[in-house]
N, CA and C atoms of all chains as a GROMACS GRO file, in nm:
protein
  624
    1MET      N    1   8.403   8.807  11.047
    1MET     CA    2   8.460   8.829  10.913
    1MET      C    3   8.606   8.787  10.913
    2GLY      N    4   8.653   8.743  10.798
    2GLY     CA    5   8.792   8.702  10.784
    2GLY      C    6   8.886   8.821  10.789
    3TYR      N    7   9.013   8.792  10.779
    3TYR     CA    8   9.114   8.898  10.787
    3TYR      C    9   9.094   9.002  10.676
    4TYR      N   10   9.059   8.953  10.557
    4TYR     CA   11   9.019   9.042  10.448
    4TYR      C   12   8.871   9.020  10.418
    5GLY      N   13   8.800   9.125  10.388
    5GLY     CA   14   8.660   9.110  10.352
    5GLY      C   15   8.642   9.042  10.218
    6LYS      N   16   8.724   9.082  10.121
    6LYS     CA   17   8.728   9.020   9.988
    6LYS      C   18   8.874   8.997   9.952
    7HIS      N   19   8.904   8.873   9.917
    7HIS     CA   20   9.042   8.837   9.884
    7HIS      C   21   9.042   8.778   9.743
    8ILE      N   22   9.101   8.852   9.650
    8ILE     CA   23   9.099   8.809   9.510
    8ILE      C   24   9.237   8.762   9.466
    9PHE      N   25   9.239   8.647   9.400
    9PHE     CA   26   9.362   8.587   9.350
    9PHE      C   27   9.356   8.578   9.198
   10PHE      N   28   9.459   8.633   9.135
   10PHE     CA   29   9.472   8.625   8.990
   10PHE      C   30   9.577   8.519   8.957
   11CYS      N   31   9.537   8.418   8.882
   11CYS     CA   32   9.636   8.323   8.831
   11CYS      C   33   9.727   8.397   8.734
   12THR      N   34   9.859   8.387   8.757
   12THR     CA   35   9.954   8.447   8.663
   12THR      C   36  10.051   8.341   8.611
   13ASN      N   37  10.004   8.218   8.608
   13ASN     CA   38  10.089   8.110   8.556
   13ASN      C   39  10.118   8.133   8.408
   14ASP      N   40  10.240   8.097   8.368
   14ASP     CA   41  10.283   8.116   8.230
   14ASP      C   42  10.352   7.990   8.180
   15ARG      N   43  10.289   7.921   8.090
   15ARG     CA   44  10.348   7.799   8.035
   15ARG      C   45  10.436   7.827   7.914
   16GLY      N   46  10.440   7.951   7.869
   16GLY     CA   47  10.513   7.983   7.748
   16GLY      C   48  10.423   7.971   7.626
   17ALA      N   49  10.469   8.029   7.516
   17ALA     CA   50  10.385   8.039   7.396
   17ALA      C   51  10.366   7.905   7.327
   18ASP      N   52  10.457   7.813   7.347
   18ASP     CA   53  10.454   7.687   7.271
   18ASP      C   54  10.391   7.570   7.347
   19ALA      N   55  10.335   7.597   7.465
   19ALA     CA   56  10.281   7.488   7.547
   19ALA      C   57  10.154   7.430   7.485
   20ASP      N   58  10.122   7.308   7.523
   20ASP     CA   59  10.001   7.242   7.472
   20ASP      C   60   9.874   7.302   7.531
   21ARG      N   61   9.884   7.354   7.654
   21ARG     CA   62   9.767   7.412   7.719
   21ARG      C   63   9.783   7.563   7.729
   22PRO      N   64   9.672   7.636   7.729
   22PRO     CA   65   9.682   7.781   7.750
   22PRO      C   66   9.723   7.809   7.894
   23SER      N   67   9.763   7.932   7.920
   23SER     CA   68   9.794   7.972   8.057
   23SER      C   69   9.764   8.120   8.071
   24CYS      N   70   9.720   8.158   8.191
   24CYS     CA   71   9.661   8.290   8.211
   24CYS      C   72   9.753   8.405   8.174
   25ASN      N   73   9.882   8.388   8.203
   25ASN     CA   74   9.970   8.502   8.176
   25ASN      C   75   9.990   8.528   8.027
   26ARG      N   76   9.964   8.428   7.945
   26ARG     CA   77   9.966   8.447   7.799
   26ARG      C   78   9.854   8.542   7.755
   27CYS      N   79   9.756   8.565   7.844
   27CYS     CA   80   9.643   8.654   7.814
   27CYS      C   81   9.653   8.784   7.892
   28GLY      N   82   9.773   8.816   7.939
   28GLY     CA   83   9.794   8.945   8.006
   28GLY      C   84   9.755   8.949   8.152
   29ALA      N   85   9.754   8.833   8.218
   29ALA     CA   86   9.709   8.828   8.358
   29ALA      C   87   9.791   8.918   8.451
   30SER      N   88   9.923   8.916   8.438
   30SER     CA   89  10.006   8.994   8.531
   30SER      C   90   9.976   9.143   8.521
   31ALA      N   91   9.967   9.193   8.399
   31ALA     CA   92   9.940   9.336   8.381
   31ALA      C   93   9.801   9.372   8.433
   32LEU      N   94   9.704   9.286   8.409
   32LEU     CA   95   9.567   9.318   8.453
   32LEU      C   96   9.552   9.299   8.603
   33ARG      N   97   9.629   9.210   8.661
   33ARG     CA   98   9.632   9.200   8.808
   33ARG      C   99   9.692   9.327   8.867
   34ASP      N  100   9.801   9.374   8.807
   34ASP     CA  101   9.862   9.498   8.856
   34ASP      C  102   9.763   9.615   8.846
   35TYR      N  103   9.688   9.616   8.738
   35TYR     CA  104   9.587   9.720   8.720
   35TYR      C  105   9.480   9.709   8.830
   36ALA      N  106   9.435   9.587   8.858
   36ALA     CA  107   9.335   9.566   8.964
   36ALA      C  108   9.387   9.614   9.098
   37LYS      N  109   9.512   9.581   9.128
   37LYS     CA  110   9.572   9.622   9.255
   37LYS      C  111   9.577   9.774   9.268
   38LYS      N  112   9.613   9.839   9.159
   38LYS     CA  113   9.619   9.986   9.160
   38LYS      C  114   9.480  10.047   9.176
   39ARG      N  115   9.381   9.992   9.106
   39ARG     CA  116   9.244  10.044   9.117
   39ARG      C  117   9.192  10.030   9.260
   40VAL      N  118   9.218   9.914   9.321
   40VAL     CA  119   9.173   9.891   9.459
   40VAL      C  120   9.239   9.992   9.553
   41LYS      N  121   9.367  10.014   9.532
   41LYS     CA  122   9.438  10.111   9.616
   41LYS      C  123   9.386  10.253   9.593
   42ASP      N  124   9.369  10.289   9.467
   42ASP     CA  125   9.321  10.424   9.435
   42ASP      C  126   9.183  10.451   9.496
   43LEU      N  127   9.102  10.346   9.508
   43LEU     CA  128   8.968  10.362   9.565
   43LEU      C  129   8.970  10.351   9.718
   44GLY      N  130   9.089  10.329   9.775
   44GLY     CA  131   9.100  10.321   9.921
   44GLY      C  132   9.040  10.194   9.979
   45LEU      N  133   9.033  10.088   9.895
   45LEU     CA  134   8.969   9.964   9.939
   45LEU      C  135   9.066   9.864  10.000
   46ASP      N  136   9.196   9.889   9.987
   46ASP     CA  137   9.296   9.789  10.029
   46ASP      C  138   9.320   9.792  10.179
   47GLY      N  139   9.346   9.674  10.234
   47GLY     CA  140   9.384   9.666  10.375
   47GLY      C  141   9.304   9.563  10.452
   48PRO      N  142   9.349   9.533  10.575
   48PRO     CA  143   9.278   9.438  10.661
   48PRO      C  144   9.132   9.480  10.680
   49GLY      N  145   9.043   9.383  10.674
   49GLY     CA  146   8.901   9.412  10.685
   49GLY      C  147   8.840   9.461  10.555
   50LYS      N  148   8.926   9.485  10.456
   50LYS     CA  149   8.877   9.534  10.327
   50LYS      C  150   8.921   9.437  10.216
   51VAL      N  151   9.000   9.484  10.123
   51VAL     CA  152   9.031   9.403  10.003
   51VAL      C  153   9.180   9.376   9.993
   52ARG      N  154   9.214   9.255   9.947
   52ARG     CA  155   9.352   9.220   9.914
   52ARG      C  156   9.354   9.160   9.773
   53VAL      N  157   9.449   9.206   9.692
   53VAL     CA  158   9.465   9.158   9.554
   53VAL      C  159   9.597   9.084   9.543
   54ASN      N  160   9.591   8.955   9.514
   54ASN     CA  161   9.714   8.874   9.507
   54ASN      C  162   9.730   8.802   9.373
   55VAL      N  163   9.856   8.772   9.342
   55VAL     CA  164   9.883   8.676   9.235
   55VAL      C  165   9.883   8.536   9.297
   56SER      N  166   9.860   8.437   9.211
   56SER     CA  167   9.871   8.298   9.256
   56SER      C  168   9.933   8.214   9.146
   57GLY      N  169   9.968   8.093   9.183
   57GLY     CA  170  10.008   7.994   9.084
   57GLY      C  171   9.886   7.944   9.008
   58CYS      N  172   9.907   7.842   8.929
   58CYS     CA  173   9.802   7.788   8.840
   58CYS      C  174   9.678   7.744   8.918
   59LEU      N  175   9.564   7.800   8.883
   59LEU     CA  176   9.438   7.764   8.950
   59LEU      C  177   9.369   7.647   8.880
   60ASP      N  178   9.429   7.599   8.774
   60ASP     CA  179   9.386   7.477   8.702
   60ASP      C  180   9.247   7.488   8.640
   61ARG      N  181   9.219   7.609   8.591
   61ARG     CA  182   9.100   7.627   8.506
   61ARG      C  183   9.147   7.696   8.377
   62CYS      N  184   9.260   7.649   8.329
   62CYS     CA  185   9.336   7.714   8.222
   62CYS      C  186   9.254   7.738   8.096
   63GLU      N  187   9.173   7.640   8.059
   63GLU     CA  188   9.098   7.651   7.934
   63GLU      C  189   8.987   7.756   7.943
   64GLU      N  190   8.955   7.800   8.064
   64GLU     CA  191   8.853   7.904   8.084
   64GLU      C  192   8.917   8.040   8.110
   65GLY      N  193   9.048   8.049   8.104
   65GLY     CA  194   9.121   8.166   8.148
   65GLY      C  195   9.128   8.278   8.048
   66PRO      N  196   9.187   8.391   8.093
   66PRO     CA  197   9.249   8.409   8.224
   66PRO      C  198   9.143   8.412   8.334
   67VAL      N  199   9.180   8.359   8.450
   67VAL     CA  200   9.084   8.348   8.560
   67VAL      C  201   9.134   8.417   8.687
   68CYS      N  202   9.036   8.456   8.768
   68CYS     CA  203   9.063   8.502   8.904
   68CYS      C  204   8.950   8.449   8.990
   69VAL      N  205   8.971   8.448   9.121
   69VAL     CA  206   8.869   8.399   9.214
   69VAL      C  207   8.860   8.492   9.334
   70VAL      N  208   8.739   8.521   9.375
   70VAL     CA  209   8.713   8.607   9.491
   70VAL      C  210   8.667   8.520   9.608
   71TYR      N  211   8.743   8.523   9.717
   71TYR     CA  212   8.705   8.454   9.840
   71TYR      C  213   8.672   8.556   9.946
   72PRO      N  214   8.589   8.524  10.046
   72PRO     CA  215   8.530   8.392  10.072
   72PRO      C  216   8.410   8.360   9.985
   73ASP      N  217   8.377   8.448   9.889
   73ASP     CA  218   8.254   8.432   9.811
   73ASP      C  219   8.257   8.310   9.718
   74GLU      N  220   8.378   8.261   9.683
   74GLU     CA  221   8.391   8.149   9.589
   74GLU      C  222   8.334   8.185   9.452
   75VAL      N  223   8.356   8.309   9.410
   75VAL     CA  224   8.311   8.354   9.278
   75VAL      C  225   8.431   8.360   9.184
   76TRP      N  226   8.420   8.290   9.073
   76TRP     CA  227   8.528   8.283   8.974
   76TRP      C  228   8.491   8.367   8.851
   77TYR      N  229   8.593   8.436   8.799
   77TYR     CA  230   8.573   8.519   8.681
   77TYR      C  231   8.677   8.490   8.574
   78THR      N  232   8.636   8.519   8.449
   78THR     CA  233   8.733   8.543   8.345
   78THR      C  234   8.722   8.691   8.308
   79TYR      N  235   8.820   8.741   8.237
   79TYR     CA  236   8.823   8.883   8.205
   79TYR      C  237   8.909   8.901   8.081
   80VAL      N  238   8.886   9.013   8.013
   80VAL     CA  239   8.961   9.039   7.890
   80VAL      C  240   9.048   9.164   7.901
   81ASP      N  241   8.992   9.268   7.960
   81ASP     CA  242   9.062   9.396   7.954
   81ASP      C  243   9.035   9.479   8.080
   82GLU      N  244   9.087   9.600   8.080
   82GLU     CA  245   9.075   9.685   8.198
   82GLU      C  246   8.929   9.717   8.233
   83SER      N  247   8.843   9.724   8.134
   83SER     CA  248   8.703   9.755   8.165
   83SER      C  249   8.638   9.640   8.242
   84ASP      N  250   8.678   9.517   8.212
   84ASP     CA  251   8.628   9.403   8.291
   84ASP      C  252   8.679   9.412   8.435
   85ILE      N  253   8.806   9.446   8.450
   85ILE     CA  254   8.863   9.461   8.584
   85ILE      C  255   8.793   9.572   8.661
   86ASP      N  256   8.768   9.683   8.593
   86ASP     CA  257   8.696   9.794   8.658
   86ASP      C  258   8.563   9.745   8.714
   87GLU      N  259   8.493   9.664   8.636
   87GLU     CA  260   8.361   9.619   8.678
   87GLU      C  261   8.371   9.523   8.798
   88ILE      N  262   8.470   9.433   8.796
   88ILE     CA  263   8.489   9.343   8.910
   88ILE      C  264   8.523   9.423   9.035
   89VAL      N  265   8.613   9.520   9.021
   89VAL     CA  266   8.656   9.600   9.136
   89VAL      C  267   8.540   9.683   9.191
   90GLU      N  268   8.472   9.752   9.104
   90GLU     CA  269   8.370   9.847   9.153
   90GLU      C  270   8.241   9.778   9.194
   91SER      N  271   8.197   9.681   9.115
   91SER     CA  272   8.070   9.614   9.148
   91SER      C  273   8.088   9.512   9.261
   92HIS      N  274   8.187   9.423   9.245
   92HIS     CA  275   8.199   9.315   9.343
   92HIS      C  276   8.282   9.354   9.465
   93LEU      N  277   8.405   9.397   9.442
   93LEU     CA  278   8.494   9.422   9.556
   93LEU      C  279   8.450   9.543   9.637
   94LYS      N  280   8.399   9.645   9.570
   94LYS     CA  281   8.356   9.766   9.641
   94LYS      C  282   8.211   9.754   9.690
   95ASP      N  283   8.120   9.714   9.600
   95ASP     CA  284   7.977   9.718   9.634
   95ASP      C  285   7.917   9.582   9.670
   96GLY      N  286   7.997   9.475   9.657
   96GLY     CA  287   7.948   9.343   9.698
   96GLY      C  288   7.853   9.276   9.601
   97LYS      N  289   7.844   9.329   9.477
   97LYS     CA  290   7.754   9.269   9.377
   97LYS      C  291   7.836   9.197   9.271
   98PRO      N  292   7.835   9.063   9.272
   98PRO     CA  293   7.911   8.988   9.171
   98PRO      C  294   7.871   9.028   9.028
   99VAL      N  295   7.967   9.014   8.937
   99VAL     CA  296   7.945   9.052   8.797
   99VAL      C  297   7.904   8.927   8.719
  100GLU      N  298   7.776   8.913   8.698
  100GLU     CA  299   7.724   8.788   8.640
  100GLU      C  300   7.784   8.757   8.503
  101ARG      N  301   7.802   8.858   8.420
  101ARG     CA  302   7.844   8.831   8.282
  101ARG      C  303   7.987   8.779   8.272
  102LEU      N  304   8.067   8.795   8.376
  102LEU     CA  305   8.206   8.749   8.372
  102LEU      C  306   8.228   8.621   8.450
  103LYS      N  307   8.124   8.572   8.514
  103LYS     CA  308   8.140   8.450   8.594
  103LYS      C  309   8.171   8.328   8.508
  104ILE      N  310   8.252   8.239   8.565
  104ILE     CA  311   8.272   8.108   8.501
  104ILE      C  312   8.232   8.001   8.602
  105MET      N  313   7.845   7.448   9.652
  105MET     CA  314   7.988   7.446   9.684
  105MET      C  315   8.068   7.512   9.572
  106GLY      N  316   8.181   7.571   9.609
  106GLY     CA  317   8.267   7.634   9.510
  106GLY      C  318   8.339   7.530   9.424
  107TYR      N  319   8.420   7.580   9.333
  107TYR     CA  320   8.490   7.491   9.240
  107TYR      C  321   8.582   7.394   9.316
  108TYR      N  322   8.647   7.447   9.420
  108TYR     CA  323   8.723   7.360   9.512
  108TYR      C  324   8.655   7.363   9.648
  109GLY      N  325   8.654   7.250   9.715
  109GLY     CA  326   8.596   7.245   9.849
  109GLY      C  327   8.681   7.319   9.952
  110LYS      N  328   8.812   7.300   9.942
  110LYS     CA  329   8.908   7.372  10.026
  110LYS      C  330   9.020   7.421   9.935
  111HIS      N  331   9.046   7.550   9.941
  111HIS     CA  332   9.149   7.610   9.855
  111HIS      C  333   9.251   7.679   9.945
  112ILE      N  334   9.371   7.623   9.950
  112ILE     CA  335   9.472   7.676  10.041
  112ILE      C  336   9.582   7.748   9.962
  113PHE      N  337   9.617   7.866  10.011
  113PHE     CA  338   9.719   7.949   9.948
  113PHE      C  339   9.835   7.968  10.046
  114PHE      N  340   9.954   7.935  10.002
  114PHE     CA  341  10.076   7.957  10.080
  114PHE      C  342  10.147   8.080  10.026
  115CYS      N  343  10.166   8.178  10.111
  115CYS     CA  344  10.251   8.291  10.072
  115CYS      C  345  10.392   8.241  10.053
  116THR      N  346  10.451   8.270   9.937
  116THR     CA  347  10.591   8.233   9.914
  116THR      C  348  10.674   8.357   9.879
  117ASN      N  349  10.629   8.470   9.928
  117ASN     CA  350  10.703   8.594   9.902
  117ASN      C  351  10.841   8.589   9.967
  118ASP      N  352  10.938   8.646   9.899
  118ASP     CA  353  11.076   8.646   9.948
  118ASP      C  354  11.136   8.785   9.932
  119ARG      N  355  11.159   8.851  10.044
  119ARG     CA  356  11.218   8.985  10.040
  119ARG      C  357  11.370   8.980  10.044
  120GLY      N  358  11.425   8.862  10.058
  120GLY     CA  359  11.570   8.852  10.073
  120GLY      C  360  11.611   8.860  10.218
  121ALA      N  361  11.733   8.817  10.245
  121ALA     CA  362  11.779   8.805  10.384
  121ALA      C  363  11.800   8.939  10.452
  122ASP      N  364  11.826   9.042  10.375
  122ASP     CA  365  11.864   9.171  10.432
  122ASP      C  366  11.749   9.271  10.443
  123ALA      N  367  11.628   9.226  10.414
  123ALA     CA  368  11.513   9.317  10.415
  123ALA      C  369  11.477   9.360  10.557
  124ASP      N  370  11.409   9.472  10.569
  124ASP     CA  371  11.366   9.521  10.700
  124ASP      C  372  11.255   9.437  10.760
  125ARG      N  373  11.172   9.379  10.673
  125ARG     CA  374  11.060   9.298  10.721
  125ARG      C  375  11.086   9.151  10.690
  126PRO      N  376  11.030   9.061  10.772
  126PRO     CA  377  11.042   8.918  10.740
  126PRO      C  378  10.959   8.885  10.617
  127SER      N  379  10.982   8.768  10.560
  127SER     CA  380  10.899   8.723  10.448
  127SER      C  381  10.894   8.570  10.452
  128CYS      N  382  10.779   8.519  10.410
  128CYS     CA  383  10.749   8.376  10.435
  128CYS      C  384  10.852   8.282  10.374
  129ASN      N  385  10.902   8.316  10.258
  129ASN     CA  386  10.994   8.220  10.196
  129ASN      C  387  11.127   8.210  10.269
  130ARG      N  388  11.160   8.310  10.349
  130ARG     CA  389  11.280   8.302  10.435
  130ARG      C  390  11.262   8.194  10.542
  131CYS      N  391  11.138   8.151  10.563
  131CYS     CA  392  11.108   8.046  10.662
  131CYS      C  393  11.072   7.914  10.596
  132GLY      N  394  11.112   7.898  10.471
  132GLY     CA  395  11.093   7.769  10.405
  132GLY      C  396  10.956   7.748  10.345
  133ALA      N  397  10.884   7.856  10.313
  133ALA     CA  398  10.746   7.843  10.264
  133ALA      C  399  10.736   7.761  10.135
  134SER      N  400  10.826   7.785  10.041
  134SER     CA  401  10.814   7.714   9.912
  134SER      C  402  10.827   7.563   9.930
  135ALA      N  403  10.926   7.522  10.009
  135ALA     CA  404  10.946   7.379  10.029
  135ALA      C  405  10.829   7.316  10.104
  136LEU      N  406  10.776   7.388  10.202
  136LEU     CA  407  10.665   7.331  10.280
  136LEU      C  408  10.534   7.335  10.201
  137ARG      N  409  10.519   7.431  10.114
  137ARG     CA  410  10.404   7.429  10.022
  137ARG      C  411  10.415   7.309   9.928
  138ASP      N  412  10.534   7.285   9.875
  138ASP     CA  413  10.552   7.169   9.787
  138ASP      C  414  10.519   7.040   9.861
  139TYR      N  415  10.560   7.035   9.987
  139TYR     CA  416  10.529   6.918  10.069
  139TYR      C  417  10.377   6.903  10.087
  140ALA      N  418  10.309   7.013  10.115
  140ALA     CA  419  10.163   7.009  10.130
  140ALA      C  420  10.096   6.960  10.002
  141LYS      N  421  10.143   7.010   9.890
  141LYS     CA  422  10.085   6.972   9.760
  141LYS      C  423  10.101   6.821   9.737
  142LYS      N  424  10.217   6.771   9.771
  142LYS     CA  425  10.244   6.628   9.753
  142LYS      C  426  10.158   6.544   9.848
  143ARG      N  427  10.146   6.589   9.973
  143ARG     CA  428  10.064   6.515  10.070
  143ARG      C  429   9.918   6.509  10.025
  144VAL      N  430   9.867   6.622   9.977
  144VAL     CA  431   9.728   6.626   9.930
  144VAL      C  432   9.709   6.531   9.812
  145LYS      N  433   9.806   6.529   9.722
  145LYS     CA  434   9.798   6.440   9.607
  145LYS      C  435   9.807   6.293   9.651
  146ASP      N  436   9.900   6.266   9.740
  146ASP     CA  437   9.918   6.128   9.787
  146ASP      C  438   9.792   6.074   9.856
  147LEU      N  439   9.719   6.165   9.920
  147LEU     CA  440   9.596   6.124   9.989
  147LEU      C  441   9.474   6.122   9.896
  148GLY      N  442   9.496   6.158   9.769
  148GLY     CA  443   9.387   6.157   9.671
  148GLY      C  444   9.286   6.268   9.693
  149LEU      N  445   9.332   6.376   9.758
  149LEU     CA  446   9.240   6.486   9.791
  149LEU      C  447   9.234   6.594   9.685
  150ASP      N  448   9.326   6.592   9.588
  150ASP     CA  449   9.336   6.702   9.493
  150ASP      C  450   9.233   6.691   9.381
  151GLY      N  451   9.186   6.808   9.337
  151GLY     CA  452   9.097   6.810   9.221
  151GLY      C  453   8.972   6.892   9.245
  152PRO      N  454   8.898   6.920   9.136
  152PRO     CA  455   8.773   6.996   9.147
  152PRO      C  456   8.677   6.928   9.246
  153GLY      N  457   8.614   7.011   9.329
  153GLY     CA  458   8.525   6.959   9.433
  153GLY      C  459   8.599   6.912   9.556
  154LYS      N  460   8.730   6.909   9.547
  154LYS     CA  461   8.812   6.864   9.660
  154LYS      C  462   8.910   6.976   9.701
  155VAL      N  463   9.039   6.949   9.692
  155VAL     CA  464   9.137   7.043   9.748
  155VAL      C  465   9.231   7.095   9.638
  156ARG      N  466   9.268   7.222   9.649
  156ARG     CA  467   9.372   7.279   9.563
  156ARG      C  468   9.473   7.349   9.651
  157VAL      N  469   9.600   7.327   9.624
  157VAL     CA  470   9.711   7.388   9.700
  157VAL      C  471   9.786   7.482   9.608
  158ASN      N  472   9.786   7.610   9.639
  158ASN     CA  473   9.852   7.709   9.554
  158ASN      C  474   9.955   7.793   9.628
  159VAL      N  475  10.050   7.844   9.553
  159VAL     CA  476  10.135   7.952   9.603
  159VAL      C  477  10.065   8.084   9.576
  160SER      N  478  10.102   8.185   9.654
  160SER     CA  479  10.051   8.320   9.627
  160SER      C  480  10.162   8.421   9.654
  161GLY      N  481  10.134   8.543   9.613
  161GLY     CA  482  10.221   8.654   9.650
  161GLY      C  483  10.200   8.689   9.796
  162CYS      N  484  10.259   8.800   9.837
  162CYS     CA  485  10.258   8.843   9.977
  162CYS      C  486  10.116   8.861  10.030
  163LEU      N  487  10.084   8.792  10.138
  163LEU     CA  488   9.951   8.802  10.199
  163LEU      C  489   9.946   8.911  10.306
  164ASP      N  490  10.059   8.977  10.326
  164ASP     CA  491  10.070   9.096  10.413
  164ASP      C  492  10.038   9.067  10.560
  165ARG      N  493  10.079   8.948  10.603
  165ARG     CA  494  10.077   8.919  10.747
  165ARG      C  495  10.218   8.869  10.783
  166CYS      N  496  10.315   8.936  10.729
  166CYS     CA  497  10.455   8.893  10.727
  166CYS      C  498  10.509   8.866  10.868
  167GLU      N  499  10.474   8.952  10.962
  167GLU     CA  500  10.529   8.939  11.097
  167GLU      C  501  10.474   8.816  11.170
  168GLU      N  502  10.367   8.759  11.118
  168GLU     CA  503  10.307   8.639  11.178
  168GLU      C  504  10.347   8.513  11.102
  169GLY      N  505  10.431   8.526  11.001
  169GLY     CA  506  10.459   8.419  10.907
  169GLY      C  507  10.560   8.317  10.954
  170PRO      N  508  10.575   8.212  10.873
  170PRO     CA  509  10.512   8.194  10.742
  170PRO      C  510  10.363   8.166  10.756
  171VAL      N  511  10.284   8.215  10.660
  171VAL     CA  512  10.139   8.201  10.669
  171VAL      C  513  10.080   8.132  10.547
  172CYS      N  514   9.964   8.072  10.572
  172CYS     CA  515   9.879   8.021  10.464
  172CYS      C  516   9.735   8.047  10.504
  173VAL      N  517   9.645   8.043  10.406
  173VAL     CA  518   9.503   8.067  10.434
  173VAL      C  519   9.419   7.964  10.360
  174VAL      N  520   9.318   7.913  10.429
  174VAL     CA  521   9.226   7.816  10.370
  174VAL      C  522   9.092   7.886  10.342
  175TYR      N  523   9.053   7.886  10.215
  175TYR     CA  524   8.922   7.937  10.176
  175TYR      C  525   8.835   7.822  10.128
  176PRO      N  526   8.701   7.834  10.134
  176PRO     CA  527   8.627   7.953  10.175
  176PRO      C  528   8.617   7.972  10.326
  177ASP      N  529   8.686   7.889  10.404
  177ASP     CA  530   8.673   7.891  10.550
  177ASP      C  531   8.728   8.019  10.615
  178GLU      N  532   8.820   8.088  10.543
  178GLU     CA  533   8.884   8.207  10.600
  178GLU      C  534   8.964   8.174  10.725
  179VAL      N  535   9.029   8.060  10.724
  179VAL     CA  536   9.113   8.018  10.837
  179VAL      C  537   9.259   8.038  10.799
  180TRP      N  538   9.330   8.114  10.881
  180TRP     CA  539   9.470   8.146  10.859
  180TRP      C  540   9.557   8.066  10.956
  181TYR      N  541   9.672   8.021  10.902
  181TYR     CA  542   9.766   7.944  10.984
  181TYR      C  543   9.907   7.997  10.970
  182THR      N  544   9.985   7.972  11.075
  182THR     CA  545  10.129   7.972  11.060
  182THR      C  546  10.174   7.827  11.082
  183TYR      N  547  10.298   7.799  11.045
  183TYR     CA  548  10.348   7.661  11.051
  183TYR      C  549  10.500   7.667  11.059
  184VAL      N  550  10.557   7.558  11.109
  184VAL     CA  551  10.702   7.555  11.124
  184VAL      C  552  10.765   7.445  11.039
  185ASP      N  553  10.702   7.328  11.039
  185ASP     CA  554  10.768   7.213  10.978
  185ASP      C  555  10.666   7.118  10.915
  186GLU      N  556  10.716   7.006  10.866
  186GLU     CA  557  10.629   6.911  10.796
  186GLU      C  558  10.520   6.854  10.886
  187SER      N  559  10.547   6.843  11.015
  187SER     CA  560  10.443   6.788  11.103
  187SER      C  561  10.326   6.885  11.116
  188ASP      N  562  10.354   7.015  11.113
  188ASP     CA  563  10.245   7.112  11.111
  188ASP      C  564  10.164   7.100  10.982
  189ILE      N  565  10.233   7.085  10.872
  189ILE     CA  566  10.164   7.070  10.743
  189ILE      C  567  10.079   6.943  10.742
  190ASP      N  568  10.135   6.835  10.794
  190ASP     CA  569  10.058   6.709  10.803
  190ASP      C  570   9.927   6.731  10.877
  191GLU      N  571   9.935   6.807  10.985
  191GLU     CA  572   9.815   6.828  11.067
  191GLU      C  573   9.712   6.914  10.993
  192ILE      N  574   9.758   7.018  10.926
  192ILE     CA  575   9.666   7.102  10.847
  192ILE      C  576   9.601   7.018  10.736
  193VAL      N  577   9.681   6.938  10.668
  193VAL     CA  578   9.628   6.858  10.557
  193VAL      C  579   9.528   6.754  10.608
  194GLU      N  580   9.568   6.681  10.710
  194GLU     CA  581   9.484   6.568  10.752
  194GLU      C  582   9.363   6.613  10.834
  195SER      N  583   9.383   6.708  10.925
  195SER     CA  584   9.272   6.751  11.009
  195SER      C  585   9.178   6.846  10.934
  196HIS      N  586   9.235   6.949  10.875
  196HIS     CA  587   9.148   7.051  10.814
  196HIS      C  588   9.107   7.016  10.670
  197LEU      N  589   9.206   6.993  10.584
  197LEU     CA  590   9.173   6.974  10.442
  197LEU      C  591   9.102   6.841  10.417
  198LYS      N  592   9.141   6.739  10.492
  198LYS     CA  593   9.078   6.608  10.472
  198LYS      C  594   8.951   6.593  10.557
  199ASP      N  595   8.962   6.626  10.686
  199ASP     CA  596   8.850   6.597  10.778
  199ASP      C  597   8.764   6.718  10.814
  200GLY      N  598   8.805   6.836  10.767
  200GLY     CA  599   8.723   6.955  10.791
  200GLY      C  600   8.731   7.014  10.930
  201LYS      N  601   8.832   6.970  11.006
  201LYS     CA  602   8.849   7.023  11.142
  201LYS      C  603   8.968   7.117  11.149
  202PRO      N  604   8.948   7.247  11.161
  202PRO     CA  605   9.060   7.340  11.168
  202PRO      C  606   9.154   7.307  11.284
  203VAL      N  607   9.281   7.341  11.267
  203VAL     CA  608   9.384   7.312  11.366
  203VAL      C  609   9.401   7.435  11.455
  204GLU      N  610   9.338   7.430  11.570
  204GLU     CA  611   9.333   7.548  11.657
  204GLU      C  612   9.471   7.599  11.695
  205ARG      N  613   9.564   7.509  11.724
  205ARG     CA  614   9.692   7.552  11.778
  205ARG      C  615   9.778   7.627  11.676
  206LEU      N  616   9.746   7.615  11.548
  206LEU     CA  617   9.825   7.683  11.444
  206LEU      C  618   9.756   7.807  11.388
  207LYS      N  619   9.637   7.835  11.435
  207LYS     CA  620   9.563   7.952  11.382
  207LYS      C  621   9.631   8.083  11.420
  208ILE      N  622   9.623   8.178  11.330
  208ILE     CA  623   9.666   8.314  11.364
  208ILE      C  624   9.545   8.406  11.344
   0.00000   0.00000   0.00000
């Protein structure tokens, strides 16, 4: 197994409100990433051999965003609100069952 | 295969010079990540189905840094200079052969 069992990256790129292309942080990515990090910690899932929640630069799937990706599974998600994050954290990161309805 | 064949994340966290713990950007992570991104582009490796080079927040292996990780392979590296980056790009990202001497 890798250093982390599940490693999730949230794109928090922000092109600003007037850009030609959308960007994840315009859809609340930073706040929802922070929420995911807190949920993982509260559930005791964080740490080596378990789960790591990171921000990243632009993952270049902007038009499908906001996006995050879970490695090593190579599962990509979009999400809207805290309930979507709850489902990713509890179903996928905790129980290992990807959330089909949020996949991109 | 996932959206990217090889997805590499460079920690560019910076705690500042006076922090108790080291941090990757104090070792030139941002500049060497930019160099990696340019090398990948120059070699025509960038894009869906191929390679993506991203920055990330703290990967929490600070004492072993500067660090980067290649997914979905789950291979972690440290690096010192552009020649190390060249080797990671050409051997691992291009040819699929991990660089044993830089693994952590």
